[in-house]
C-alpha positions as CSV (number, residue, x, y, z in Angstrom):
1,X,107.6,90.8,87.3
2,X,109.9,88.0,88.6
3,X,111.2,87.9,92.3
4,X,113.7,85.5,93.0
5,X,116.3,85.4,96.1
6,X,119.5,87.1,96.2
7,X,122.0,84.4,95.5
8,X,124.3,83.4,98.7
9,X,122.5,85.6,101.1
10,X,120.2,84.4,104.1
11,X,117.4,87.1,102.7
12,X,116.9,89.6,100.7
13,X,115.4,89.5,96.5
14,X,115.7,90.9,93.2
15,X,113.3,92.0,91.3
16,X,113.9,91.9,87.6
17,X,111.3,93.4,84.0
18,X,109.7,95.9,86.7
19,X,109.5,99.2,86.0
20,X,109.5,102.2,89.5
21,X,107.9,104.5,87.4
22,X,104.6,103.0,86.1
23,X,102.6,102.2,89.5
24,X,100.0,99.4,89.8
25,X,97.9,98.7,92.9
26,X,98.1,95.4,92.2
27,X,101.9,94.9,91.7
28,X,102.1,97.5,94.5
29,X,100.4,94.7,96.7
30,X,102.4,92.1,95.8
31,X,105.8,94.2,96.0
32,X,104.7,94.8,99.4
33,X,103.8,91.3,100.5
34,X,107.4,90.2,99.1
35,X,109.2,93.0,101.2
36,X,107.7,91.6,104.2
37,X,108.8,88.0,103.3
38,X,112.3,88.6,101.6
39,X,112.6,91.6,104.2
40,X,114.4,93.7,100.9
41,X,114.0,94.2,97.8
42,X,116.3,94.6,95.1
43,X,115.6,96.9,91.5
44,X,118.2,97.2,89.2
45,X,117.8,99.4,86.1
46,X,115.7,101.9,87.3
47,X,118.0,105.1,86.0
48,X,115.2,106.8,84.5
49,X,113.3,107.6,87.3
50,X,112.3,111.4,88.3
51,X,112.8,112.2,92.0
52,X,108.9,112.8,91.8
53,X,108.6,109.2,90.7
54,X,110.8,107.6,93.2
55,X,108.3,109.0,96.0
56,X,105.1,107.9,94.3
57,X,106.5,104.1,93.8
58,X,108.0,104.3,97.4
59,X,104.2,106.1,98.6
60,X,102.4,102.6,96.1
61,X,104.3,100.4,99.3
62,X,103.9,102.6,102.2
63,X,100.8,103.9,102.4
64,X,101.1,104.5,105.7
65,X,103.8,106.7,106.9
66,X,103.5,110.3,107.5
67,X,105.8,112.9,107.1
68,X,109.3,112.9,105.6
69,X,111.9,111.3,108.1
70,X,114.5,113.1,106.7
71,X,112.9,116.5,106.5
72,X,115.9,119.1,107.4
73,X,113.1,121.8,109.0
74,X,111.1,119.6,111.1
75,X,113.0,116.4,112.5
76,X,114.9,117.9,115.5
77,X,118.0,116.0,114.5
78,X,118.2,116.8,110.8
79,X,117.3,120.4,112.3
80,X,120.0,120.3,114.8
81,X,122.9,118.9,112.4
82,X,121.7,121.6,109.8
83,X,122.6,123.9,112.3
84,X,126.4,122.8,113.3
85,X,126.9,123.6,109.4
86,X,124.9,120.1,108.0
87,X,128.7,118.6,108.7
88,X,126.8,115.8,106.6
89,X,126.7,117.5,103.5
90,X,123.8,115.8,102.7
91,X,120.4,117.6,100.9
92,X,116.8,117.2,99.9
93,X,115.8,118.3,96.6
94,X,114.2,121.8,96.3
95,X,110.9,120.1,93.9
96,X,110.9,117.1,95.8
97,X,112.1,117.3,99.7
98,X,111.0,113.6,99.9
99,X,114.6,112.6,98.3
100,X,117.5,113.6,100.2
101,X,120.6,113.4,98.3
102,X,123.6,112.2,100.2
103,X,127.0,110.8,99.1
104,X,130.5,112.5,98.5
105,X,131.7,114.7,95.5
106,X,130.3,118.4,94.1
107,X,127.1,118.0,92.1
108,X,125.0,120.3,89.9
109,X,121.4,118.0,90.4
110,X,118.1,118.7,90.1
111,X,118.5,122.3,91.6
112,X,121.3,121.3,94.1
113,X,124.5,122.8,93.5
114,X,126.4,121.7,96.6
115,X,129.0,119.7,97.9
116,X,128.2,116.3,99.4
117,X,129.5,114.9,102.3
118,X,130.5,117.8,104.3
119,X,133.3,117.8,106.4
120,X,133.2,113.9,107.0
121,X,133.8,113.4,103.5
122,X,131.2,111.0,103.3
123,X,132.5,108.3,105.8
124,X,136.1,108.9,103.9
125,X,137.8,109.0,107.6
126,X,139.2,106.0,109.0
127,X,137.9,106.7,112.7
128,X,135.0,107.8,114.3
129,X,131.3,107.1,114.2
130,X,129.7,107.0,111.1
131,X,127.6,110.1,112.6
132,X,130.8,112.0,112.3
133,X,132.2,110.6,109.6
134,X,134.8,107.2,109.6
135,X,135.0,103.6,108.2
136,X,133.5,101.6,110.8
137,X,129.9,99.9,111.0
138,X,127.5,101.6,112.9
139,X,124.3,98.8,112.7
140,X,120.7,101.2,112.8
141,X,117.5,100.8,111.9
142,X,115.8,104.5,110.5
143,X,113.8,106.8,112.4
144,X,113.8,110.2,114.7
145,X,113.1,107.5,117.8
146,X,111.9,111.2,119.5
147,X,108.6,112.1,118.8
148,X,107.5,110.2,116.0
149,X,107.4,106.0,115.3
150,X,110.4,104.9,113.0
151,X,110.0,104.2,109.1
152,X,107.9,101.0,107.9
153,X,110.3,101.2,105.1
154,X,113.3,102.7,104.0
155,X,114.1,102.8,100.2
156,X,117.5,104.2,98.6
157,X,118.7,104.7,95.0
158,X,122.0,104.7,93.3
159,X,122.6,107.8,90.9
160,X,126.6,107.6,91.2
161,X,128.3,104.6,92.5
162,X,132.4,105.0,93.8
163,X,134.6,103.3,91.0
164,X,137.1,102.9,93.8
165,X,138.9,99.3,95.4
166,X,136.8,97.9,98.7
167,X,138.0,96.9,101.7
168,X,138.2,94.7,104.7
169,X,136.0,95.5,108.2
170,X,137.3,94.4,111.1
171,X,135.0,94.0,113.7
172,X,137.7,93.6,116.9
173,X,135.8,92.5,119.0
174,X,137.6,89.6,120.6
175,X,137.0,87.7,117.4
176,X,138.6,87.7,113.7
177,X,135.2,88.2,111.9
178,X,135.7,90.8,108.9
179,X,133.6,92.1,106.3
180,X,134.3,92.3,102.6
181,X,133.1,95.9,101.2
182,X,133.3,96.9,97.8
183,X,133.6,100.7,97.6
184,X,130.5,102.9,99.1
185,X,128.4,99.3,99.5
186,X,125.7,99.1,102.3
187,X,125.5,96.4,104.6
188,X,122.1,94.9,106.0
189,X,121.7,92.3,108.2
190,X,118.4,90.4,109.6
191,X,116.5,91.1,113.2
192,X,114.7,88.1,112.2
193,X,118.1,85.9,112.6
194,X,119.0,87.8,115.3
195,X,116.1,87.0,117.3
196,X,115.8,83.3,115.9
197,X,119.8,82.8,116.9
198,X,119.1,83.9,120.6
199,X,119.5,80.8,123.0
200,X,115.9,79.8,124.5
201,X,116.7,81.3,127.6
202,X,117.5,84.9,126.1
203,X,115.1,84.6,123.2
204,X,112.1,84.5,126.3
205,X,113.8,87.5,128.6
206,X,113.8,89.6,125.4
207,X,110.7,89.5,125.2
208,X,110.3,90.6,128.5
209,X,111.8,94.0,127.4
210,X,111.3,97.3,126.4
211,X,113.8,100.0,125.5
212,X,113.4,103.6,126.9
213,X,114.7,105.9,123.8
214,X,116.7,109.2,125.3
215,X,115.2,112.5,124.6
216,X,116.9,113.8,121.6
217,X,118.8,111.1,121.0
218,X,120.7,111.9,118.4
219,X,122.1,115.2,120.1
220,X,122.6,113.1,123.1
221,X,125.3,110.7,121.8
222,X,126.4,113.2,119.3
223,X,130.0,113.6,120.7
224,X,130.4,109.5,121.3
225,X,132.1,106.4,119.4
226,X,130.5,103.1,118.5
227,X,132.1,99.7,119.0
228,X,134.0,98.3,115.8
229,X,131.5,96.2,115.7
230,X,128.9,98.9,115.2
231,X,126.4,97.5,118.2
232,X,127.4,99.4,121.0
233,X,127.6,102.9,121.9
234,X,130.6,104.4,123.4
235,X,131.1,106.6,126.6
236,X,134.3,105.8,128.3
237,X,134.0,107.5,131.0
238,X,130.6,105.6,132.0
239,X,132.8,102.3,130.6
240,X,135.1,102.9,133.0
241,X,132.9,103.3,135.8
242,X,131.4,100.2,134.8
243,X,134.2,98.2,134.9
244,X,134.6,99.5,138.2
245,X,131.3,97.8,139.1
246,X,129.4,101.2,139.3
247,X,126.8,101.8,136.4
248,X,124.4,104.5,135.6
249,X,121.3,103.9,137.4
250,X,118.2,103.7,134.6
251,X,115.8,105.3,135.0
252,X,112.1,106.3,133.3
253,X,112.6,109.8,131.4
254,X,110.5,112.7,132.0
255,X,110.0,113.7,128.4
256,X,106.3,112.9,126.7
257,X,108.1,113.0,123.5
258,X,110.7,110.3,124.2
259,X,109.9,106.8,123.2
260,X,109.1,103.5,124.4
261,X,109.3,100.5,122.9
262,X,109.6,96.5,122.7
263,X,113.1,95.1,122.2
264,X,111.4,92.0,120.1
265,X,108.9,94.0,117.3
266,X,106.0,91.9,115.4
267,X,105.7,91.5,111.7
268,X,102.0,92.1,111.1
269,X,102.3,90.5,107.8
270,X,104.5,87.2,108.6
271,X,103.8,87.5,112.4
272,X,107.6,86.5,112.8
273,X,109.9,87.8,115.3
274,X,112.6,90.6,115.0
275,X,115.2,92.1,117.9
276,X,115.3,95.6,116.8
277,X,117.0,97.8,118.8
278,X,118.0,101.0,117.8
279,X,121.6,101.2,120.1
280,X,122.9,104.8,119.7
281,X,119.5,106.1,120.4
282,X,119.2,103.8,123.7
283,X,118.9,104.8,127.2
284,X,118.4,101.4,128.8
285,X,116.4,98.4,129.0
286,X,113.2,97.8,130.9
287,X,112.3,94.2,132.0
288,X,109.0,93.8,132.7
289,X,107.3,91.1,134.9
290,X,103.7,90.3,136.9
291,X,105.5,91.1,140.3
292,X,107.9,94.3,139.2
293,X,109.7,96.5,136.1
294,X,113.3,96.1,136.9
295,X,115.2,98.7,134.9
296,X,118.6,97.5,133.7
297,X,122.0,99.7,133.8
298,X,122.8,101.9,130.9
299,X,126.1,100.1,130.5
300,X,124.5,97.0,131.3
301,X,121.5,97.7,128.6
302,X,124.6,98.5,125.6
303,X,126.4,95.1,126.5
304,X,123.2,93.0,127.0
305,X,121.7,94.1,123.7
306,X,125.5,93.8,121.9
307,X,125.6,90.4,123.2
308,X,122.0,89.6,121.8
309,X,122.6,91.5,118.3
310,X,126.3,90.1,117.7
311,X,125.0,86.5,116.3
312,X,123.5,88.0,113.4
313,X,126.4,90.2,111.8
314,X,128.5,87.4,111.4
315,X,129.9,87.9,107.9
316,X,128.0,85.2,106.2
317,X,124.7,86.4,107.5
318,X,125.4,89.5,106.3
319,X,124.3,91.2,102.7
320,X,126.6,93.5,101.5
321,X,125.0,95.2,98.3
322,X,127.4,97.0,96.1
323,X,125.9,99.9,94.4
324,X,125.6,100.1,90.8
325,X,123.8,103.2,89.0
326,X,120.0,102.5,89.0
327,X,119.7,100.0,91.6
328,X,117.1,100.8,93.9
329,X,116.5,99.1,97.0
330,X,113.7,99.1,99.4
331,X,113.7,97.2,102.8
332,X,111.7,96.6,105.4
333,X,113.2,98.9,108.0
334,X,110.8,97.5,110.8
335,X,113.0,94.4,110.8
336,X,116.5,94.9,109.1
337,X,119.8,96.7,110.4
338,X,121.8,98.6,108.0
339,X,125.1,100.5,108.0
340,X,127.2,102.2,105.7
341,X,130.7,100.9,105.3
342,X,132.9,103.7,104.6
343,X,136.4,104.5,103.6
344,X,136.3,106.0,100.8
345,X,139.1,107.4,98.8
346,X,139.8,110.7,98.0
347,X,138.7,110.8,94.6
348,X,136.1,108.2,95.1
349,X,132.7,110.4,94.1
350,X,129.3,109.0,95.3
351,X,125.3,110.2,94.9
352,X,122.3,108.7,96.2
353,X,118.9,109.5,96.8
354,X,117.1,108.5,100.2
355,X,113.3,108.1,100.8
356,X,111.7,107.7,104.0
357,X,108.7,108.2,106.1
358,X,108.1,108.5,109.4
359,X,105.5,105.6,110.9
360,X,101.9,106.2,111.6
361,X,101.8,104.0,114.5
362,X,104.6,102.1,117.3
363,X,105.9,98.8,116.4
364,X,104.0,95.7,117.1
365,X,104.5,94.2,120.5
366,X,105.3,90.4,120.1
367,X,102.6,87.8,120.2
368,X,102.1,85.7,123.6
């Protein structure tokens, strides 16, 4: 087994001379440690894996996960999407529900004879959020953000990659930044770099922040879009009120399953800090202090989080993975953000396997 940093990337590593189908507890321990240090690991050439072997490999790394994250019978958001007609066109493999199949195109695959991508054509449209379809960024971390803790890790394996050309994604936030994305690629950014790049005063302020997440957050934001840079949820009416000095007053949510997490998460292995909000699910920020806690307004919270996340998505700090069949990528979901890049052509096909389990405990708060 050889672990080497990814060329020209600020984080991540490639693992070669390794077969993910052959489980080895000592190797799994080494890989888990490497994953916490590098944040993302790429295993090329894993075409031979069965869905059961994919899940077994993931579970050799994630010893703490509890329950399948994208379970379409138990995850409230997945149940909601299915009830809306499964517009995303994603499906669990019947004999291995720990693997969700997503992408674009008709498949006859491990008992699934379905059309992937549904109405949104697997990000084939030019407009709209990634949740509803579109060729825009939507930076996020994986988890329900309701009732269950976020995933420790996320794993994806490429079965079939698009053959079409790539495209530029423009951030459109008063900058000229653009990100080149191969067809069907996934973009990754580091919450650790985001925290490290904050000015000292903002870094100290971020350590005082808690994020209150909405009740049934994905359902609540279902019809809303995102900023082109993928960092801010946009409610046009609320934004207009905010521009006139009338923000939405935030308060604690009366729902025992609503989640509250620190804005900054600490890796239990490396002790490194990462700025880790989930913008689409966020209700508002609460600033903690010895005298009294203070809620920021809903729109003020969104703008502040966007400003703090923005430096870490500078194109030179983003790793864009151009998938090849057999690639297996696993990342530390508690220190890495990611985004689909969308905009597949009409004839493009993309078949991917996703495996992730809910976390067994809330993210670690920063150490003093």
